[in-house]
All heavy atoms as a GROMACS GRO file, in nm:
protein
  623
    1MET      N    1   1.142  11.782   7.195
    1MET     CA    2   1.026  11.857   7.158
    1MET      C    3   1.037  11.999   7.214
    1MET      O    4   1.069  12.020   7.321
    1MET     CB    5   0.902  11.788   7.214
    1MET     CG    6   0.773  11.860   7.183
    1MET     SD    7   0.625  11.774   7.232
    1MET     CE    8   0.620  11.817   7.409
    2GLU      N    9   1.010  12.096   7.125
    2GLU     CA   10   1.013  12.233   7.166
    2GLU      C   11   0.882  12.272   7.239
    2GLU      O   12   0.780  12.212   7.214
    2GLU     CB   13   1.021  12.330   7.044
    2GLU     CG   14   1.157  12.328   6.973
    2GLU     CD   15   1.166  12.440   6.864
    2GLU    OE1   16   1.129  12.405   6.758
    2GLU    OE2   17   1.204  12.549   6.898
    3PRO      N   18   0.897  12.361   7.334
    3PRO     CA   19   0.775  12.407   7.406
    3PRO      C   20   0.676  12.460   7.310
    3PRO      O   21   0.708  12.530   7.216
    3PRO     CB   22   0.821  12.511   7.496
    3PRO     CG   23   0.972  12.488   7.510
    3PRO     CD   24   1.017  12.425   7.381
    4ILE      N   25   0.550  12.431   7.338
    4ILE     CA   26   0.441  12.482   7.247
    4ILE      C   27   0.439  12.630   7.240
    4ILE      O   28   0.414  12.686   7.131
    4ILE     CB   29   0.302  12.423   7.296
    4ILE    CG1   30   0.197  12.452   7.188
    4ILE    CG2   31   0.264  12.478   7.429
    4ILE    CD1   32   0.221  12.392   7.056
    5GLY      N   33   0.475  12.700   7.344
    5GLY     CA   34   0.478  12.847   7.338
    5GLY      C   35   0.577  12.900   7.240
    5GLY      O   36   0.555  12.996   7.169
    6THR      N   37   0.690  12.828   7.228
    6THR     CA   38   0.796  12.863   7.135
    6THR      C   39   0.742  12.846   6.989
    6THR      O   40   0.766  12.928   6.900
    6THR     CB   41   0.925  12.782   7.154
    6THR    OG1   42   0.970  12.802   7.288
    6THR    CG2   43   1.031  12.811   7.052
    7LEU      N   44   0.671  12.734   6.966
    7LEU     CA   45   0.614  12.711   6.838
    7LEU      C   46   0.512  12.813   6.799
    7LEU      O   47   0.510  12.860   6.679
    7LEU     CB   48   0.549  12.569   6.832
    7LEU     CG   49   0.643  12.449   6.851
    7LEU    CD1   50   0.558  12.319   6.859
    7LEU    CD2   51   0.748  12.440   6.751
    8ILE      N   52   0.431  12.855   6.891
    8ILE     CA   53   0.330  12.958   6.867
    8ILE      C   54   0.404  13.091   6.832
    8ILE      O   55   0.364  13.159   6.736
    8ILE     CB   56   0.233  12.971   6.983
    8ILE    CG1   57   0.150  12.845   6.998
    8ILE    CG2   58   0.142  13.095   6.968
    8ILE    CD1   59   0.077  12.836   7.130
    9ARG      N   60   0.499  13.121   6.913
    9ARG     CA   61   0.574  13.252   6.890
    9ARG      C   62   0.639  13.250   6.749
    9ARG      O   63   0.630  13.348   6.676
    9ARG     CB   64   0.672  13.274   6.998
    9ARG     CG   65   0.762  13.399   6.983
    9ARG     CD   66   0.674  13.516   6.991
    9ARG     NE   67   0.729  13.639   6.943
    9ARG     CZ   68   0.750  13.744   7.014
    9ARG    NH1   69   0.711  13.752   7.135
    9ARG    NH2   70   0.804  13.853   6.957
   10ARG      N   71   0.700  13.141   6.717
   10ARG     CA   72   0.766  13.128   6.587
   10ARG      C   73   0.670  13.149   6.471
   10ARG      O   74   0.699  13.217   6.377
   10ARG     CB   75   0.831  12.997   6.572
   10ARG     CG   76   0.916  12.977   6.451
   10ARG     CD   77   0.988  12.851   6.431
   10ARG     NE   78   1.085  12.838   6.545
   10ARG     CZ   79   1.098  12.724   6.616
   10ARG    NH1   80   1.021  12.619   6.588
   10ARG    NH2   81   1.190  12.719   6.711
   11GLU      N   82   0.551  13.084   6.482
   11GLU     CA   83   0.450  13.096   6.378
   11GLU      C   84   0.397  13.241   6.370
   11GLU      O   85   0.372  13.290   6.263
   11GLU     CB   86   0.331  12.996   6.399
   11GLU     CG   87   0.229  13.006   6.289
   11GLU     CD   88   0.278  12.971   6.152
   11GLU    OE1   89   0.377  12.903   6.138
   11GLU    OE2   90   0.207  13.019   6.054
   12LEU      N   91   0.377  13.302   6.482
   12LEU     CA   92   0.330  13.438   6.489
   12LEU      C   93   0.429  13.533   6.420
   12LEU      O   94   0.397  13.616   6.336
   12LEU     CB   95   0.303  13.487   6.630
   12LEU     CG   96   0.239  13.620   6.652
   12LEU    CD1   97   0.093  13.613   6.605
   12LEU    CD2   98   0.248  13.659   6.794
   13ASP      N   99   0.564  13.508   6.444
   13ASP     CA  100   0.665  13.589   6.381
   13ASP      C  101   0.674  13.560   6.230
   13ASP      O  102   0.689  13.656   6.153
   13ASP     CB  103   0.801  13.559   6.447
   13ASP     CG  104   0.822  13.614   6.583
   13ASP    OD1  105   0.734  13.700   6.627
   13ASP    OD2  106   0.906  13.564   6.659
   14ARG      N  107   0.660  13.434   6.193
   14ARG     CA  108   0.660  13.397   6.056
   14ARG      C  109   0.553  13.468   5.967
   14ARG      O  110   0.580  13.513   5.862
   14ARG     CB  111   0.642  13.242   6.037
   14ARG     CG  112   0.672  13.194   5.894
   14ARG     CD  113   0.627  13.051   5.878
   14ARG     NE  114   0.479  13.034   5.875
   14ARG     CZ  115   0.397  13.070   5.787
   14ARG    NH1  116   0.446  13.124   5.672
   14ARG    NH2  117   0.267  13.045   5.798
   15GLN      N  118   0.440  13.479   6.039
   15GLN     CA  119   0.329  13.553   5.972
   15GLN      C  120   0.334  13.706   5.983
   15GLN      O  121   0.248  13.776   5.932
   15GLN     CB  122   0.192  13.506   6.032
   15GLN     CG  123   0.156  13.361   6.003
   15GLN     CD  124   0.019  13.318   6.056
   15GLN    OE1  125  -0.063  13.409   6.080
   15GLN    NE2  126  -0.004  13.192   6.071
   16GLU      N  127   0.436  13.751   6.054
   16GLU     CA  128   0.461  13.893   6.072
   16GLU      C  129   0.340  13.962   6.141
   16GLU      O  130   0.298  14.066   6.108
   16GLU     CB  131   0.500  13.963   5.944
   16GLU     CG  132   0.628  13.911   5.889
   16GLU     CD  133   0.671  13.982   5.755
   16GLU    OE1  134   0.586  14.052   5.691
   16GLU    OE2  135   0.784  13.960   5.708
   17ARG      N  136   0.284  13.887   6.238
   17ARG     CA  137   0.173  13.940   6.321
   17ARG      C  138   0.225  13.994   6.443
   17ARG      O  139   0.328  13.943   6.504
   17ARG     CB  140   0.069  13.830   6.347
   17ARG     CG  141   0.011  13.757   6.230
   17ARG     CD  142  -0.089  13.838   6.165
   17ARG     NE  143  -0.156  13.757   6.067
   17ARG     CZ  144  -0.261  13.797   6.001
   17ARG    NH1  145  -0.319  13.920   6.017
   17ARG    NH2  146  -0.318  13.721   5.916
   18THR      N  147   0.155  14.094   6.499
   18THR     CA  148   0.205  14.152   6.629
   18THR      C  149   0.138  14.081   6.748
   18THR      O  150   0.028  14.015   6.736
   18THR     CB  151   0.165  14.303   6.633
   18THR    OG1  152   0.022  14.311   6.641
   18THR    CG2  153   0.221  14.379   6.513
   19VAL      N  154   0.205  14.096   6.861
   19VAL     CA  155   0.143  14.046   6.987
   19VAL      C  156   0.010  14.106   7.014
   19VAL      O  157  -0.083  14.046   7.056
   19VAL     CB  158   0.243  14.060   7.101
   19VAL    CG1  159   0.180  14.027   7.232
   19VAL    CG2  160   0.372  13.976   7.072
   20THR      N  161  -0.002  14.238   6.982
   20THR     CA  162  -0.123  14.306   7.004
   20THR      C  163  -0.237  14.244   6.923
   20THR      O  164  -0.347  14.229   6.969
   20THR     CB  165  -0.106  14.458   6.974
   20THR    OG1  166  -0.001  14.513   7.052
   20THR    CG2  167  -0.229  14.535   6.989
   21TRP      N  168  -0.205  14.220   6.790
   21TRP     CA  169  -0.311  14.161   6.707
   21TRP      C  170  -0.346  14.027   6.764
   21TRP      O  171  -0.473  13.993   6.770
   21TRP     CB  172  -0.242  14.140   6.568
   21TRP     CG  173  -0.337  14.066   6.478
   21TRP    CD1  174  -0.435  14.117   6.391
   21TRP    CD2  175  -0.344  13.919   6.448
   21TRP    NE1  176  -0.493  14.016   6.318
   21TRP    CE2  177  -0.439  13.898   6.347
   21TRP    CE3  178  -0.266  13.814   6.501
   21TRP    CZ2  179  -0.466  13.770   6.306
   21TRP    CZ3  180  -0.293  13.690   6.457
   21TRP    CH2  181  -0.394  13.666   6.362
   22PHE      N  182  -0.256  13.942   6.807
   22PHE     CA  183  -0.278  13.809   6.854
   22PHE      C  184  -0.359  13.817   6.982
   22PHE      O  185  -0.459  13.749   7.000
   22PHE     CB  186  -0.148  13.737   6.876
   22PHE     CG  187  -0.160  13.596   6.904
   22PHE    CD1  188  -0.243  13.514   6.832
   22PHE    CD2  189  -0.089  13.533   7.010
   22PHE    CE1  190  -0.251  13.373   6.853
   22PHE    CE2  191  -0.102  13.400   7.036
   22PHE     CZ  192  -0.180  13.324   6.963
   23ALA      N  193  -0.325  13.910   7.075
   23ALA     CA  194  -0.396  13.923   7.192
   23ALA      C  195  -0.544  13.964   7.175
   23ALA      O  196  -0.640  13.912   7.240
   23ALA     CB  197  -0.328  14.030   7.285
   24ARG      N  198  -0.563  14.053   7.080
   24ARG     CA  199  -0.703  14.097   7.038
   24ARG      C  200  -0.780  13.973   6.992
   24ARG      O  201  -0.898  13.962   7.023
   24ARG     CB  202  -0.693  14.201   6.940
   24ARG     CG  203  -0.833  14.282   6.916
   24ARG     CD  204  -0.808  14.402   6.827
   24ARG     NE  205  -0.670  14.433   6.821
   24ARG     CZ  206  -0.604  14.473   6.707
   24ARG    NH1  207  -0.660  14.487   6.606
   24ARG    NH2  208  -0.471  14.490   6.706
   25LYS      N  209  -0.723  13.893   6.905
   25LYS     CA  210  -0.789  13.777   6.851
   25LYS      C  211  -0.821  13.676   6.961
   25LYS      O  212  -0.925  13.607   6.956
   25LYS     CB  213  -0.706  13.709   6.748
   25LYS     CG  214  -0.689  13.792   6.620
   25LYS     CD  215  -0.824  13.801   6.544
   25LYS     CE  216  -0.804  13.860   6.409
   25LYS     NZ  217  -0.931  13.864   6.336
   26LEU      N  218  -0.736  13.664   7.060
   26LEU     CA  219  -0.757  13.572   7.169
   26LEU      C  220  -0.845  13.635   7.279
   26LEU      O  221  -0.879  13.566   7.376
   26LEU     CB  222  -0.627  13.530   7.237
   26LEU     CG  223  -0.542  13.418   7.166
   26LEU    CD1  224  -0.412  13.403   7.231
   26LEU    CD2  225  -0.623  13.289   7.168
   27SER      N  226  -0.874  13.761   7.265
   27SER     CA  227  -0.949  13.832   7.372
   27SER      C  228  -0.883  13.826   7.507
   27SER      O  229  -0.938  13.796   7.611
   27SER     CB  230  -1.098  13.773   7.379
   27SER     OG  231  -1.162  13.782   7.260
   28CYS      N  232  -0.762  13.864   7.506
   28CYS     CA  233  -0.678  13.870   7.628
   28CYS      C  234  -0.582  13.987   7.626
   28CYS      O  235  -0.565  14.054   7.526
   28CYS     CB  236  -0.607  13.738   7.659
   28CYS     SG  237  -0.477  13.690   7.548
   29ASP      N  238  -0.508  14.006   7.738
   29ASP     CA  239  -0.408  14.109   7.742
   29ASP      C  240  -0.281  14.062   7.676
   29ASP      O  241  -0.254  13.934   7.679
   29ASP     CB  242  -0.382  14.148   7.891
   29ASP     CG  243  -0.500  14.209   7.955
   29ASP    OD1  244  -0.575  14.275   7.887
   29ASP    OD2  245  -0.509  14.197   8.081
   30ARG      N  246  -0.203  14.154   7.630
   30ARG     CA  247  -0.072  14.124   7.576
   30ARG      C  248   0.020  14.050   7.672
   30ARG      O  249   0.086  13.962   7.641
   30ARG     CB  250   0.004  14.254   7.532
   30ARG     CG  251  -0.044  14.309   7.404
   30ARG     CD  252   0.020  14.432   7.362
   30ARG     NE  253   0.163  14.426   7.407
   30ARG     CZ  254   0.236  14.533   7.435
   30ARG    NH1  255   0.188  14.655   7.429
   30ARG    NH2  256   0.361  14.521   7.474
   31SER      N  257   0.007  14.082   7.803
   31SER     CA  258   0.089  14.019   7.903
   31SER      C  259   0.059  13.870   7.913
   31SER      O  260   0.150  13.784   7.933
   31SER     CB  261   0.070  14.081   8.044
   31SER     OG  262  -0.066  14.074   8.082
   32ASN      N  263  -0.071  13.831   7.886
   32ASN     CA  264  -0.107  13.687   7.885
   32ASN      C  265  -0.042  13.621   7.769
   32ASN      O  266  -0.011  13.496   7.775
   32ASN     CB  267  -0.260  13.672   7.889
   32ASN     CG  268  -0.322  13.711   8.012
   32ASN    OD1  269  -0.256  13.720   8.118
   32ASN    ND2  270  -0.450  13.745   8.003
   33VAL      N  271  -0.039  13.687   7.651
   33VAL     CA  272   0.027  13.634   7.541
   33VAL      C  273   0.171  13.600   7.561
   33VAL      O  274   0.224  13.495   7.526
   33VAL     CB  275   0.007  13.711   7.412
   33VAL    CG1  276   0.096  13.672   7.294
   33VAL    CG2  277  -0.138  13.726   7.370
   34TYR      N  278   0.242  13.696   7.623
   34TYR     CA  279   0.385  13.679   7.656
   34TYR      C  280   0.400  13.563   7.755
   34TYR      O  281   0.494  13.485   7.743
   34TYR     CB  282   0.447  13.804   7.712
   34TYR     CG  283   0.475  13.907   7.607
   34TYR    CD1  284   0.398  14.027   7.605
   34TYR    CD2  285   0.568  13.890   7.508
   34TYR    CE1  286   0.419  14.124   7.510
   34TYR    CE2  287   0.586  13.984   7.410
   34TYR     CZ  288   0.516  14.103   7.410
   34TYR     OH  289   0.534  14.194   7.310
   35ARG      N  290   0.306  13.540   7.848
   35ARG     CA  291   0.308  13.428   7.941
   35ARG      C  292   0.290  13.296   7.860
   35ARG      O  293   0.355  13.190   7.885
   35ARG     CB  294   0.207  13.441   8.047
   35ARG     CG  295   0.254  13.519   8.164
   35ARG     CD  296   0.163  13.497   8.284
   35ARG     NE  297   0.132  13.620   8.351
   35ARG     CZ  298   0.043  13.710   8.321
   35ARG    NH1  299  -0.036  13.693   8.222
   35ARG    NH2  300   0.023  13.818   8.385
   36LEU      N  301   0.204  13.302   7.761
   36LEU     CA  302   0.178  13.184   7.676
   36LEU      C  303   0.304  13.140   7.603
   36LEU      O  304   0.328  13.016   7.594
   36LEU     CB  305   0.065  13.224   7.574
   36LEU     CG  306   0.030  13.121   7.470
   36LEU    CD1  307  -0.044  13.002   7.530
   36LEU    CD2  308  -0.055  13.180   7.366
   37PHE      N  309   0.384  13.232   7.557
   37PHE     CA  310   0.502  13.202   7.490
   37PHE      C  311   0.597  13.133   7.579
   37PHE      O  312   0.693  13.060   7.524
   37PHE     CB  313   0.575  13.328   7.431
   37PHE     CG  314   0.499  13.400   7.326
   37PHE    CD1  315   0.514  13.534   7.308
   37PHE    CD2  316   0.401  13.339   7.244
   37PHE    CE1  317   0.442  13.614   7.208
   37PHE    CE2  318   0.328  13.412   7.147
   37PHE     CZ  319   0.352  13.544   7.129
   38GLN      N  320   0.591  13.138   7.704
   38GLN     CA  321   0.680  13.066   7.806
   38GLN      C  322   0.631  12.930   7.836
   38GLN      O  323   0.707  12.855   7.899
   38GLN     CB  324   0.688  13.151   7.932
   38GLN     CG  325   0.738  13.299   7.907
   38GLN     CD  326   0.876  13.301   7.839
   38GLN    OE1  327   0.966  13.229   7.869
   38GLN    NE2  328   0.878  13.380   7.735
   39LYS      N  329   0.514  12.890   7.804
   39LYS     CA  330   0.456  12.768   7.843
   39LYS      C  331   0.504  12.648   7.763
   39LYS      O  332   0.538  12.655   7.640
   39LYS     CB  333   0.307  12.771   7.828
   39LYS     CG  334   0.236  12.870   7.920
   39LYS     CD  335   0.097  12.842   7.950
   39LYS     CE  336   0.039  12.934   8.043
   39LYS     NZ  337   0.039  12.881   8.178
   40HIS      N  338   0.520  12.539   7.837
   40HIS     CA  339   0.560  12.407   7.774
   40HIS      C  340   0.438  12.324   7.730
   40HIS      O  341   0.452  12.241   7.648
   40HIS     CB  342   0.649  12.326   7.870
   40HIS     CG  343   0.785  12.389   7.889
   40HIS    ND1  344   0.892  12.349   7.814
   40HIS    CD2  345   0.834  12.484   7.968
   40HIS    CE1  346   0.999  12.425   7.850
   40HIS    NE2  347   0.964  12.507   7.943
   41SER      N  348   0.325  12.357   7.798
   41SER     CA  349   0.202  12.288   7.759
   41SER      C  350   0.090  12.385   7.781
   41SER      O  351   0.098  12.469   7.864
   41SER     CB  352   0.182  12.161   7.841
   41SER     OG  353   0.170  12.198   7.980
   42ILE      N  354  -0.022  12.358   7.705
   42ILE     CA  355  -0.143  12.443   7.720
   42ILE      C  356  -0.267  12.352   7.702
   42ILE      O  357  -0.257  12.241   7.642
   42ILE     CB  358  -0.150  12.566   7.625
   42ILE    CG1  359  -0.148  12.522   7.475
   42ILE    CG2  360  -0.031  12.661   7.647
   42ILE    CD1  361  -0.174  12.633   7.383
   43ASP      N  362  -0.380  12.406   7.741
   43ASP     CA  363  -0.508  12.340   7.725
   43ASP      C  364  -0.530  12.315   7.576
   43ASP      O  365  -0.507  12.400   7.492
   43ASP     CB  366  -0.612  12.439   7.785
   43ASP     CG  367  -0.752  12.372   7.773
   43ASP    OD1  368  -0.786  12.281   7.851
   43ASP    OD2  369  -0.821  12.423   7.691
   44THR      N  370  -0.598  12.202   7.549
   44THR     CA  371  -0.621  12.166   7.402
   44THR      C  372  -0.713  12.256   7.334
   44THR      O  373  -0.709  12.289   7.219
   44THR     CB  374  -0.664  12.016   7.391
   44THR    OG1  375  -0.769  11.994   7.472
   44THR    CG2  376  -0.552  11.925   7.422
   45ILE      N  377  -0.822  12.301   7.411
   45ILE     CA  378  -0.922  12.397   7.358
   45ILE      C  379  -0.846  12.528   7.321
   45ILE      O  380  -0.880  12.583   7.216
   45ILE     CB  381  -1.036  12.424   7.455
   45ILE    CG1  382  -1.111  12.287   7.486
   45ILE    CG2  383  -1.135  12.530   7.399
   45ILE    CD1  384  -1.171  12.224   7.364
   46LEU      N  385  -0.759  12.578   7.405
   46LEU     CA  386  -0.688  12.702   7.374
   46LEU      C  387  -0.603  12.678   7.245
   46LEU      O  388  -0.593  12.761   7.155
   46LEU     CB  389  -0.603  12.745   7.492
   46LEU     CG  390  -0.512  12.864   7.475
   46LEU    CD1  391  -0.599  12.988   7.430
   46LEU    CD2  392  -0.435  12.895   7.599
   47LEU      N  393  -0.528  12.564   7.242
   47LEU     CA  394  -0.446  12.529   7.129
   47LEU      C  395  -0.532  12.529   7.000
   47LEU      O  396  -0.491  12.573   6.892
   47LEU     CB  397  -0.369  12.399   7.152
   47LEU     CG  398  -0.265  12.371   7.042
   47LEU    CD1  399  -0.161  12.481   7.027
   47LEU    CD2  400  -0.197  12.239   7.071
   48TYR      N  401  -0.647  12.471   7.014
   48TYR     CA  402  -0.743  12.465   6.897
   48TYR      C  403  -0.776  12.606   6.852
   48TYR      O  404  -0.770  12.632   6.728
   48TYR     CB  405  -0.867  12.391   6.938
   48TYR     CG  406  -0.967  12.375   6.822
   48TYR    CD1  407  -0.944  12.286   6.719
   48TYR    CD2  408  -1.083  12.458   6.825
   48TYR    CE1  409  -1.043  12.279   6.613
   48TYR    CE2  410  -1.175  12.447   6.719
   48TYR     CZ  411  -1.154  12.356   6.616
   48TYR     OH  412  -1.249  12.351   6.514
   49ARG      N  413  -0.810  12.696   6.937
   49ARG     CA  414  -0.845  12.833   6.911
   49ARG      C  415  -0.725  12.902   6.839
   49ARG      O  416  -0.739  12.974   6.745
   49ARG     CB  417  -0.887  12.910   7.029
   49ARG     CG  418  -1.019  12.881   7.083
   49ARG     CD  419  -1.059  12.966   7.197
   49ARG     NE  420  -1.052  13.106   7.172
   49ARG     CZ  421  -1.009  13.196   7.263
   49ARG    NH1  422  -0.976  13.165   7.381
   49ARG    NH2  423  -1.006  13.326   7.228
   50ILE      N  424  -0.604  12.880   6.896
   50ILE     CA  425  -0.479  12.939   6.842
   50ILE      C  426  -0.450  12.882   6.698
   50ILE      O  427  -0.417  12.962   6.609
   50ILE     CB  428  -0.360  12.918   6.940
   50ILE    CG1  429  -0.381  12.998   7.066
   50ILE    CG2  430  -0.227  12.951   6.868
   50ILE    CD1  431  -0.286  12.957   7.172
   51SER      N  432  -0.468  12.758   6.687
   51SER     CA  433  -0.454  12.695   6.551
   51SER      C  434  -0.557  12.760   6.445
   51SER      O  435  -0.514  12.787   6.338
   51SER     CB  436  -0.484  12.542   6.555
   51SER     OG  437  -0.388  12.478   6.635
   52GLN      N  438  -0.679  12.786   6.491
   52GLN     CA  439  -0.771  12.856   6.398
   52GLN      C  440  -0.731  12.996   6.369
   52GLN      O  441  -0.735  13.041   6.258
   52GLN     CB  442  -0.914  12.849   6.466
   52GLN     CG  443  -0.978  12.715   6.461
   52GLN     CD  444  -1.118  12.720   6.521
   52GLN    OE1  445  -1.142  12.775   6.625
   52GLN    NE2  446  -1.217  12.668   6.448
   53ILE      N  447  -0.695  13.068   6.473
   53ILE     CA  448  -0.654  13.215   6.456
   53ILE      C  449  -0.541  13.221   6.361
   53ILE      O  450  -0.536  13.304   6.270
   53ILE     CB  451  -0.622  13.271   6.594
   53ILE    CG1  452  -0.756  13.294   6.672
   53ILE    CG2  453  -0.553  13.409   6.574
   53ILE    CD1  454  -0.732  13.324   6.822
   54LEU      N  455  -0.434  13.142   6.382
   54LEU     CA  456  -0.308  13.153   6.304
   54LEU      C  457  -0.318  13.064   6.176
   54LEU      O  458  -0.223  13.057   6.099
   54LEU     CB  459  -0.188  13.114   6.384
   54LEU     CG  460  -0.162  13.213   6.501
   54LEU    CD1  461  -0.038  13.163   6.583
   54LEU    CD2  462  -0.136  13.351   6.450
   55GLU      N  463  -0.429  12.992   6.161
   55GLU     CA  464  -0.447  12.891   6.042
   55GLU      C  465  -0.319  12.804   6.036
   55GLU      O  466  -0.264  12.793   5.925
   55GLU     CB  467  -0.473  12.978   5.918
   55GLU     CG  468  -0.600  13.053   5.924
   55GLU     CD  469  -0.630  13.136   5.798
   55GLU    OE1  470  -0.540  13.144   5.708
   55GLU    OE2  471  -0.742  13.190   5.792
   56HIS      N  472  -0.290  12.744   6.145
   56HIS     CA  473  -0.168  12.656   6.151
   56HIS      C  474  -0.202  12.541   6.243
   56HIS      O  475  -0.256  12.558   6.345
   56HIS     CB  476  -0.051  12.734   6.208
   56HIS     CG  477   0.074  12.648   6.208
   56HIS    ND1  478   0.158  12.633   6.101
   56HIS    CD2  479   0.128  12.575   6.305
   56HIS    CE1  480   0.260  12.554   6.136
   56HIS    NE2  481   0.242  12.509   6.259
   57ASP      N  482  -0.170  12.420   6.197
   57ASP     CA  483  -0.206  12.295   6.275
   57ASP      C  484  -0.091  12.265   6.374
   57ASP      O  485  -0.002  12.192   6.345
   57ASP     CB  486  -0.234  12.183   6.181
   57ASP     CG  487  -0.282  12.062   6.254
   57ASP    OD1  488  -0.290  12.057   6.380
   57ASP    OD2  489  -0.319  11.962   6.188
   58PHE      N  490  -0.105  12.320   6.494
   58PHE     CA  491  -0.003  12.294   6.598
   58PHE      C  492  -0.014  12.150   6.647
   58PHE      O  493   0.091  12.094   6.699
   58PHE     CB  494  -0.017  12.393   6.710
   58PHE     CG  495   0.019  12.534   6.679
   58PHE    CD1  496  -0.074  12.626   6.643
   58PHE    CD2  497   0.155  12.568   6.667
   58PHE    CE1  498  -0.042  12.754   6.609
   58PHE    CE2  499   0.189  12.698   6.629
   58PHE     CZ  500   0.097  12.788   6.597
   59PHE      N  501  -0.132  12.091   6.636
   59PHE     CA  502  -0.147  11.952   6.678
   59PHE      C  503  -0.057  11.857   6.587
   59PHE      O  504   0.007  11.765   6.637
   59PHE     CB  505  -0.289  11.902   6.668
   59PHE     CG  506  -0.375  11.978   6.774
   59PHE    CD1  507  -0.453  12.080   6.746
   59PHE    CD2  508  -0.378  11.933   6.904
   59PHE    CE1  509  -0.528  12.150   6.832
   59PHE    CE2  510  -0.462  11.995   7.002
   59PHE     CZ  511  -0.529  12.106   6.962
   60ALA      N  512  -0.050  11.890   6.463
   60ALA     CA  513   0.040  11.814   6.370
   60ALA      C  514   0.181  11.837   6.405
   60ALA      O  515   0.261  11.743   6.403
   60ALA     CB  516   0.013  11.859   6.228
   61ASP      N  517   0.217  11.956   6.442
   61ASP     CA  518   0.353  11.991   6.483
   61ASP      C  519   0.393  11.900   6.601
   61ASP      O  520   0.503  11.842   6.604
   61ASP     CB  521   0.377  12.136   6.523
   61ASP     CG  522   0.360  12.226   6.406
   61ASP    OD1  523   0.366  12.178   6.285
   61ASP    OD2  524   0.342  12.344   6.427
   62LEU      N  525   0.303  11.891   6.700
   62LEU     CA  526   0.332  11.812   6.818
   62LEU      C  527   0.340  11.662   6.784
   62LEU      O  528   0.423  11.591   6.831
   62LEU     CB  529   0.225  11.837   6.926
   62LEU     CG  530   0.226  11.976   6.989
   62LEU    CD1  531   0.101  11.997   7.078
   62LEU    CD2  532   0.348  12.005   7.057
   63SER      N  533   0.247  11.615   6.698
   63SER     CA  534   0.242  11.475   6.654
   63SER      C  535   0.372  11.437   6.578
   63SER      O  536   0.430  11.338   6.599
   63SER     CB  537   0.125  11.450   6.570
   63SER     OG  538   0.122  11.321   6.528
   64ASP      N  539   0.421  11.535   6.496
   64ASP     CA  540   0.536  11.505   6.417
   64ASP      C  541   0.666  11.496   6.503
   64ASP      O  542   0.767  11.434   6.467
   64ASP     CB  543   0.557  11.624   6.317
   64ASP     CG  544   0.459  11.613   6.196
   64ASP    OD1  545   0.392  11.510   6.184
   64ASP    OD2  546   0.448  11.713   6.130
   65SER      N  547   0.660  11.554   6.626
   65SER     CA  548   0.773  11.545   6.714
   65SER      C  549   0.785  11.414   6.789
   65SER      O  550   0.878  11.382   6.854
   65SER     CB  551   0.772  11.661   6.810
   65SER     OG  552   0.671  11.646   6.903
   66LEU      N  553   0.675  11.324   6.774
   66LEU     CA  554   0.677  11.197   6.842
   66LEU      C  555   0.771  11.098   6.767
   66LEU      O  556   0.776  11.107   6.643
   66LEU     CB  557   0.538  11.136   6.848
   66LEU     CG  558   0.434  11.203   6.937
   66LEU    CD1  559   0.296  11.142   6.914
   66LEU    CD2  560   0.476  11.182   7.085
   67PRO      N  561   0.831  11.011   6.839
   67PRO     CA  562   0.912  10.912   6.765
   67PRO      C  563   0.819  10.824   6.679
   67PRO      O  564   0.704  10.803   6.717
   67PRO     CB  565   0.972  10.825   6.876
   67PRO     CG  566   0.965  10.909   7.004
   67PRO     CD  567   0.843  11.001   6.986
   68ALA      N  568   0.864  10.781   6.572
   68ALA     CA  569   0.788  10.698   6.475
   68ALA      C  570   0.720  10.576   6.548
   68ALA      O  571   0.612  10.538   6.514
   68ALA     CB  572   0.873  10.656   6.360
   69ALA      N  573   0.796  10.512   6.636
   69ALA     CA  574   0.735  10.395   6.705
   69ALA      C  575   0.615  10.430   6.792
   69ALA      O  576   0.534  10.341   6.826
   69ALA     CB  577   0.847  10.330   6.791
   70VAL      N  578   0.598  10.554   6.833
   70VAL     CA  579   0.484  10.588   6.921
   70VAL      C  580   0.364  10.640   6.839
   70VAL      O  581   0.252  10.637   6.892
   70VAL     CB  582   0.529  10.705   7.020
   70VAL    CG1  583   0.423  10.731   7.118
   70VAL    CG2  584   0.660  10.664   7.091
   71ARG      N  585   0.389  10.687   6.725
   71ARG     CA  586   0.282  10.741   6.646
   71ARG      C  587   0.179  10.633   6.607
   71ARG      O  588   0.214  10.518   6.581
   71ARG     CB  589   0.334  10.807   6.513
   71ARG     CG  590   0.410  10.934   6.540
   71ARG     CD  591   0.441  10.998   6.405
   71ARG     NE  592   0.566  11.067   6.432
   71ARG     CZ  593   0.644  11.097   6.345
   71ARG    NH1  594   0.630  11.061   6.215
   71ARG    NH2  595   0.761  11.158   6.369
   72CYS      N  596   0.057  10.673   6.592
   72CYS     CA  597  -0.050  10.584   6.547
   72CYS      C  598  -0.034  10.563   6.395
   72CYS      O  599   0.002  10.656   6.324
   72CYS     CB  600  -0.185  10.642   6.572
   72CYS     SG  601  -0.222  10.666   6.745
   73PRO      N  602  -0.050  10.442   6.354
   73PRO     CA  603  -0.041  10.420   6.214
   73PRO      C  604  -0.145  10.493   6.134
   73PRO      O  605  -0.259  10.500   6.181
   73PRO     CB  606  -0.053  10.262   6.190
   73PRO     CG  607  -0.112  10.220   6.320
   73PRO     CD  608  -0.082  10.320   6.426
   74LYS      N  609  -0.109  10.546   6.017
   74LYS     CA  610  -0.208  10.620   5.937
   74LYS      C  611  -0.277  10.525   5.845
   74LYS      O  612  -0.225  10.436   5.789
   74LYS     CB  613  -0.138  10.726   5.858
   74LYS     CG  614  -0.079  10.829   5.949
   74LYS     CD  615  -0.026  10.949   5.874
   74LYS     CE  616   0.037  11.044   5.976
   74LYS     NZ  617   0.072  11.167   5.928
   75SER      N  618  -0.409  10.543   5.835
   75SER     CA  619  -0.489  10.452   5.754
   75SER      C  620  -0.479  10.482   5.600
   75SER      O  621  -0.460  10.591   5.561
   75SER     CB  622  -0.636  10.458   5.786
   75SER     OG  623  -0.650  10.427   5.924
   0.00000   0.00000   0.00000
């Protein structure tokens, strides 16, 4: 599993968004965003906010990285 910070950085780059733009949307300093990119795990509420800002389901990305035997069966 890739660190969540790496996944966020990759999506930000894919959308061709700047760190400054992202920091403004998160209401934080750019230095905090660069620290976020280094994290292996983050608070779920923060991940929810990031998912909304970038319009990308990072929870699905994390779930998809689980082995099939561990995933909950889909109804």
